[in-house]
VMD Tcl script that draws the C-alpha trace (Angstrom):
set ca {
  {-50.62 -54.01 46.86}
  {-48.59 -57.37 47.72}
  {-50.39 -60.60 48.41}
  {-48.16 -62.43 50.76}
  {-48.53 -66.10 52.26}
  {-46.66 -67.90 54.89}
  {-46.61 -71.54 54.53}
  {-45.71 -74.57 56.83}
  {-44.24 -77.02 54.34}
  {-43.73 -79.93 56.56}
  {-46.46 -82.52 55.90}
  {-49.31 -80.63 54.56}
  {-49.11 -77.21 53.43}
  {-50.72 -74.54 55.76}
  {-51.03 -71.00 54.49}
  {-51.46 -67.78 56.30}
  {-52.32 -64.82 54.02}
  {-51.96 -61.23 54.51}
  {-51.62 -58.01 52.20}
  {-49.37 -55.21 52.55}
  {-48.88 -51.92 50.69}
  {-45.88 -51.11 48.42}
  {-44.74 -48.03 50.39}
  {-41.70 -48.28 52.58}
  {-43.37 -48.29 55.98}
  {-45.61 -51.38 54.74}
  {-42.48 -53.19 53.33}
  {-40.69 -52.93 56.54}
  {-43.78 -54.27 58.36}
  {-43.59 -57.08 55.90}
  {-40.11 -57.67 56.93}
  {-41.14 -57.63 60.61}
  {-43.93 -60.03 60.14}
  {-41.78 -62.46 58.21}
  {-39.39 -62.34 61.20}
  {-42.45 -62.82 63.56}
  {-43.38 -66.08 61.75}
  {-39.77 -67.19 61.67}
  {-39.86 -67.72 57.76}
  {-36.62 -69.11 56.62}
  {-36.97 -68.60 52.90}
  {-38.47 -65.96 50.60}
  {-39.46 -66.33 46.74}
  {-41.27 -63.68 44.55}
  {-41.82 -63.26 41.05}
  {-39.96 -61.21 38.64}
  {-42.31 -58.57 37.43}
  {-40.56 -55.58 35.52}
  {-38.95 -53.40 38.01}
  {-41.56 -53.61 41.03}
  {-39.85 -56.49 42.79}
  {-36.64 -54.39 43.60}
  {-37.83 -52.31 46.50}
  {-39.37 -55.76 48.14}
  {-35.91 -57.51 47.44}
  {-33.91 -54.54 49.15}
  {-35.99 -54.10 52.13}
  {-36.03 -57.89 52.97}
  {-32.20 -57.96 52.05}
  {-31.60 -54.99 54.54}
  {-34.20 -55.75 57.34}
  {-34.90 -59.62 56.96}
  {-32.09 -61.45 55.66}
  {-29.44 -60.70 58.50}
  {-31.65 -61.33 61.29}
  {-32.88 -64.70 59.59}
  {-29.44 -66.05 58.74}
  {-28.25 -65.38 62.38}
  {-31.22 -67.25 64.02}
  {-30.30 -70.35 65.74}
  {-31.95 -73.63 65.05}
  {-32.88 -72.73 61.41}
  {-32.39 -74.78 58.24}
  {-29.28 -74.50 55.84}
  {-31.48 -72.10 53.45}
  {-32.52 -69.52 56.14}
  {-32.14 -66.32 54.85}
  {-32.44 -67.29 51.23}
  {-34.06 -64.91 48.87}
  {-35.26 -66.25 45.55}
  {-36.36 -64.25 42.56}
  {-38.39 -66.67 40.03}
  {-39.01 -65.82 36.39}
  {-42.84 -65.28 36.01}
  {-43.31 -67.68 33.12}
  {-42.04 -70.47 35.30}
  {-44.98 -69.65 37.70}
  {-47.70 -69.32 35.19}
  {-51.02 -70.74 36.06}
  {-54.02 -72.00 33.87}
  {-55.37 -69.51 31.48}
  {-58.29 -67.50 33.12}
  {-57.13 -68.68 36.57}
  {-55.09 -65.36 37.62}
  {-55.49 -64.65 41.32}
  {-52.92 -63.11 43.74}
  {-53.10 -65.53 46.68}
  {-53.43 -68.71 44.62}
  {-50.48 -67.58 42.78}
  {-48.37 -67.09 45.70}
  {-49.29 -70.39 47.05}
  {-48.44 -71.96 43.65}
  {-44.99 -70.20 43.75}
  {-44.21 -71.81 47.38}
  {-45.21 -75.41 46.03}
  {-43.18 -74.85 42.83}
  {-39.89 -73.71 44.75}
  {-40.26 -76.73 47.17}
  {-40.58 -79.07 44.13}
  {-37.78 -77.08 42.33}
  {-40.00 -76.39 39.30}
  {-39.08 -72.61 39.35}
  {-36.49 -70.88 36.88}
  {-34.70 -68.65 39.21}
  {-32.87 -65.47 38.44}
  {-29.31 -64.36 39.25}
  {-29.54 -61.36 41.43}
  {-26.02 -60.08 42.57}
  {-25.27 -58.39 45.75}
  {-25.91 -54.88 46.26}
  {-22.40 -53.83 45.42}
  {-22.70 -55.49 42.13}
  {-26.00 -54.02 41.41}
  {-24.47 -50.77 41.77}
  {-21.88 -51.50 39.47}
  {-24.51 -52.44 37.03}
  {-26.41 -49.07 37.51}
  {-23.35 -46.93 36.71}
  {-22.20 -49.39 33.68}
  {-25.74 -49.60 32.11}
  {-26.28 -45.60 32.71}
  {-22.99 -45.08 30.79}
  {-24.23 -47.42 27.94}
  {-27.57 -45.41 27.45}
  {-25.58 -42.18 27.14}
  {-23.32 -43.60 24.78}
  {-26.06 -44.68 22.38}
  {-27.63 -41.17 22.78}
  {-24.32 -39.98 21.76}
  {-24.10 -42.09 18.75}
  {-27.74 -41.11 17.85}
  {-26.75 -37.50 18.31}
  {-23.83 -37.82 16.11}
  {-25.87 -39.59 13.43}
  {-28.25 -36.69 13.48}
  {-25.46 -33.98 13.29}
  {-24.37 -35.90 10.03}
  {-27.78 -35.79 8.70}
  {-28.23 -31.97 9.48}
  {-25.03 -31.29 7.69}
  {-26.17 -33.16 4.49}
  {-29.33 -31.40 4.67}
  {-27.48 -28.11 4.70}
  {-25.15 -29.16 1.96}
  {-22.01 -29.17 4.18}
  {-20.23 -32.45 2.83}
  {-17.48 -32.41 5.73}
  {-18.05 -36.17 6.51}
  {-16.83 -37.01 3.28}
  {-13.32 -35.76 4.04}
  {-12.78 -36.45 7.65}
  {-12.59 -39.72 9.03}
  {-14.13 -38.48 12.57}
  {-16.93 -35.79 12.52}
  {-16.44 -35.07 16.17}
  {-12.49 -35.08 15.83}
  {-10.47 -31.99 16.71}
  {-10.19 -30.40 13.32}
  {-13.80 -31.22 12.55}
  {-15.14 -30.02 15.79}
  {-13.21 -26.50 15.25}
  {-14.66 -26.03 12.04}
  {-18.22 -26.95 13.11}
  {-17.93 -24.82 15.92}
  {-16.79 -21.87 14.02}
  {-19.63 -22.56 11.58}
  {-22.09 -22.51 14.30}
  {-20.88 -19.35 15.58}
  {-21.61 -17.46 12.43}
  {-18.36 -17.83 10.23}
  {-19.31 -17.50 6.56}
  {-15.81 -17.72 4.92}
  {-15.00 -21.28 3.67}
  {-11.32 -20.61 3.51}
  {-11.14 -19.34 7.10}
  {-13.02 -22.60 8.02}
  {-10.68 -24.79 6.30}
  {-7.70 -23.05 8.02}
  {-8.97 -24.50 11.26}
  {-8.08 -28.16 10.13}
  {-4.95 -29.69 11.40}
  {-2.11 -30.02 9.00}
  {-1.93 -33.65 9.29}
  {-5.46 -33.95 7.85}
  {-5.44 -35.71 4.57}
  {-7.83 -33.62 2.80}
  {-6.38 -30.41 1.01}
  {-7.64 -26.88 1.73}
  {-9.31 -26.57 -1.63}
  {-11.40 -29.78 -1.00}
  {-12.32 -28.56 2.39}
  {-13.26 -25.01 0.86}
  {-15.50 -26.95 -1.74}
  {-16.80 -29.06 1.00}
  {-17.87 -26.06 3.18}
  {-18.86 -23.84 0.35}
  {-22.44 -23.78 1.45}
  {-21.78 -21.86 4.45}
  {-21.84 -18.49 2.57}
  {-25.63 -18.71 2.26}
  {-26.41 -20.95 5.21}
  {-29.79 -20.28 6.91}
  {-29.41 -18.98 10.24}
  {-31.62 -21.71 11.52}
  {-29.23 -24.43 10.52}
  {-26.35 -22.62 12.53}
  {-28.55 -22.66 15.60}
  {-29.47 -26.25 15.14}
  {-25.92 -27.08 14.73}
  {-24.88 -25.03 17.85}
  {-27.58 -26.87 19.98}
  {-26.42 -30.24 18.65}
  {-22.78 -29.60 19.58}
  {-23.74 -28.44 22.94}
  {-25.85 -31.60 23.73}
  {-22.75 -33.67 22.48}
  {-20.50 -31.83 24.55}
  {-22.69 -32.29 27.52}
  {-23.01 -36.00 26.95}
  {-19.28 -36.46 26.57}
  {-19.13 -34.85 30.27}
  {-21.56 -37.05 31.72}
  {-19.84 -40.27 30.21}
  {-16.46 -39.33 31.42}
  {-18.08 -38.71 35.11}
  {-19.54 -42.03 35.05}
  {-16.11 -43.54 33.86}
  {-14.40 -41.89 36.83}
  {-17.34 -43.04 39.17}
  {-16.59 -46.84 37.85}
  {-13.21 -46.64 38.34}
  {-13.49 -45.54 41.77}
  {-15.91 -48.43 42.61}
  {-13.76 -51.01 40.87}
  {-10.44 -49.89 42.66}
  {-10.37 -52.78 45.08}
  {-10.75 -54.98 42.10}
  {-8.33 -53.52 39.57}
  {-6.09 -56.62 39.23}
  {-9.29 -58.25 37.70}
  {-10.09 -55.47 35.54}
  {-6.24 -55.46 34.12}
  {-6.32 -59.32 33.64}
  {-9.60 -59.46 31.76}
  {-8.69 -56.28 29.73}
  {-5.72 -58.17 28.47}
  {-7.89 -60.81 26.51}
  {-7.77 -59.96 22.80}
  {-10.75 -58.13 21.94}
  {-11.42 -56.52 25.24}
  {-10.30 -53.37 26.75}
  {-10.83 -51.57 30.10}
  {-14.52 -50.43 29.26}
  {-15.46 -53.88 28.11}
  {-13.80 -55.51 30.98}
  {-15.46 -53.24 33.43}
  {-19.06 -54.15 31.97}
  {-18.47 -57.69 32.26}
  {-17.26 -57.49 35.63}
  {-20.45 -55.14 36.51}
  {-22.46 -58.16 34.99}
  {-20.92 -61.25 36.43}
  {-18.92 -59.97 39.37}
  {-15.11 -59.87 39.69}
  {-14.62 -63.61 40.03}
  {-17.80 -65.01 38.46}
  {-17.97 -67.07 41.59}
  {-21.86 -67.59 41.14}
  {-21.08 -69.70 37.77}
  {-19.60 -73.14 38.90}
  {-18.02 -73.47 35.36}
  {-17.59 -71.93 31.92}
  {-20.47 -74.00 30.57}
  {-22.90 -72.46 33.18}
  {-21.78 -68.88 32.53}
  {-22.09 -69.57 28.60}
  {-25.62 -70.77 29.18}
  {-26.54 -67.84 31.27}
  {-25.18 -65.40 28.90}
  {-27.10 -67.22 25.96}
  {-23.77 -67.85 23.76}
  {-24.11 -71.48 23.68}
  {-26.37 -73.68 21.34}
  {-29.98 -74.58 22.47}
  {-30.87 -77.96 23.01}
  {-34.45 -78.70 21.58}
  {-34.97 -82.47 21.16}
  {-37.95 -84.74 21.11}
  {-38.03 -88.58 20.25}
  {-34.51 -88.70 19.48}
  {-34.87 -85.86 16.79}
  {-33.07 -82.37 17.41}
  {-35.41 -79.76 16.47}
  {-33.50 -76.70 16.95}
  {-30.22 -75.24 18.27}
  {-31.12 -71.70 18.38}
  {-29.31 -70.02 21.41}
  {-31.32 -68.91 24.58}
  {-32.00 -64.99 25.17}
  {-29.75 -65.11 28.18}
  {-28.46 -61.88 29.44}
  {-28.72 -59.21 26.79}
  {-26.16 -56.99 28.36}
  {-23.56 -59.76 28.29}
  {-24.64 -60.75 24.64}
  {-23.93 -57.30 23.37}
  {-20.41 -57.08 25.15}
  {-19.33 -60.48 23.95}
  {-20.50 -60.39 20.55}
  {-18.71 -57.12 19.90}
  {-15.46 -58.27 21.53}
  {-15.79 -61.49 19.72}
  {-15.63 -59.67 16.28}
  {-12.57 -57.68 17.60}
  {-10.97 -60.69 18.92}
  {-11.22 -62.83 15.87}
  {-9.43 -60.27 13.93}
  {-6.66 -60.18 16.25}
  {-3.62 -61.81 14.53}
  {-2.31 -64.91 16.24}
  {-4.66 -64.84 19.00}
  {-6.22 -67.94 20.50}
  {-9.69 -66.83 19.30}
  {-8.69 -66.14 15.75}
  {-7.31 -69.90 15.71}
  {-10.43 -71.25 17.04}
  {-12.73 -69.19 15.22}
  {-11.18 -70.22 11.85}
  {-11.37 -73.58 12.82}
  {-15.08 -73.37 13.62}
  {-16.12 -71.20 10.47}
  {-17.79 -74.36 8.65}
  {-19.96 -74.77 11.71}
  {-20.85 -71.26 12.69}
  {-24.69 -71.64 12.15}
  {-24.63 -73.63 15.18}
  {-21.79 -72.18 17.41}
  {-21.58 -68.50 18.37}
  {-17.93 -67.18 18.94}
  {-18.88 -65.21 21.44}
  {-19.14 -68.27 23.74}
  {-15.30 -68.68 23.23}
  {-14.93 -65.27 25.28}
  {-17.14 -66.41 28.11}
  {-15.15 -69.39 28.52}
  {-12.01 -67.30 28.43}
  {-13.12 -65.19 30.96}
  {-13.97 -68.08 33.45}
  {-10.45 -69.55 32.76}
  {-8.73 -66.00 33.58}
  {-10.89 -65.38 36.62}
  {-10.63 -68.69 38.20}
}
mol new
graphics top color blue
foreach p $ca { graphics top sphere $p radius 0.5 }
foreach p [lrange $ca 0 end-1] q [lrange $ca 1 end] { graphics top cylinder $p $q radius 0.2 }
display resetview
């Protein structure tokens, strides 16, 4: 159930209370009621994922009509998402309608911490890229499980090949899973450019002559799962390339930054937009990401410079990209990083990438 209040904020507060369900029909009735009451602004708490359907319904049925209404204020049609901690009440005083009324009062007093909610198109980009990231993490876990399985079966292939899922290693593993028991035959499947000799490969694969059939079946299942995940990742890559085709110039410009590539550029654009227009400056973007030092000062004494949490997805991307950028010889990021090395306990190098992104997209 949703506890909703409509407030008249001119002079004394006047609240009208009503409850709605969370099913689609009830949410459409909510949008109609807000239009009848000529509500100009809507604010809600960010509670897990439960705010999303409410936001999308209001964005579809209430916002366009409210924006076109004549005689309204400059903020008509505005949707706000408040972080729940900024609307916390007294301990033991948790009730739905008083919480909603407090939410309105704090919005008017500008005491709420509002979250950045991108438009519907950008939210679609985020869903695709975050789904791809989850598949990539699952792929990495399966690859680690594959190596552990080979170690358990005394197949020491990972000590001779740099990529356990490379072309040569995959051919040998596939033949091993299909029932091949001759180490020489498996070693012959390796590419000629592989540094390991045939004798070394035969020694590493020697345990296949007495390998338990259960290990072969487990190996085959793991390879099939890895292949399926790779197919899904490629499909999401194609989907994202299609969605960002109108913004191809922004992707190419961002991918040219040292430490970044096409994939990292797509992830950044999915999180902040093609032009990062929501953020007025590089400092604002770094603060939202959480890549800048914190500022906790009392009575003239600095207590802590710990960075805020920020957006965890952007922090991950920028931290990975920053580690790659500072190793790019002759780049601006390497020069800045070397200059900041003595002060790295308070300055995060990934903030430099956030600043560079705003400069490039501006």
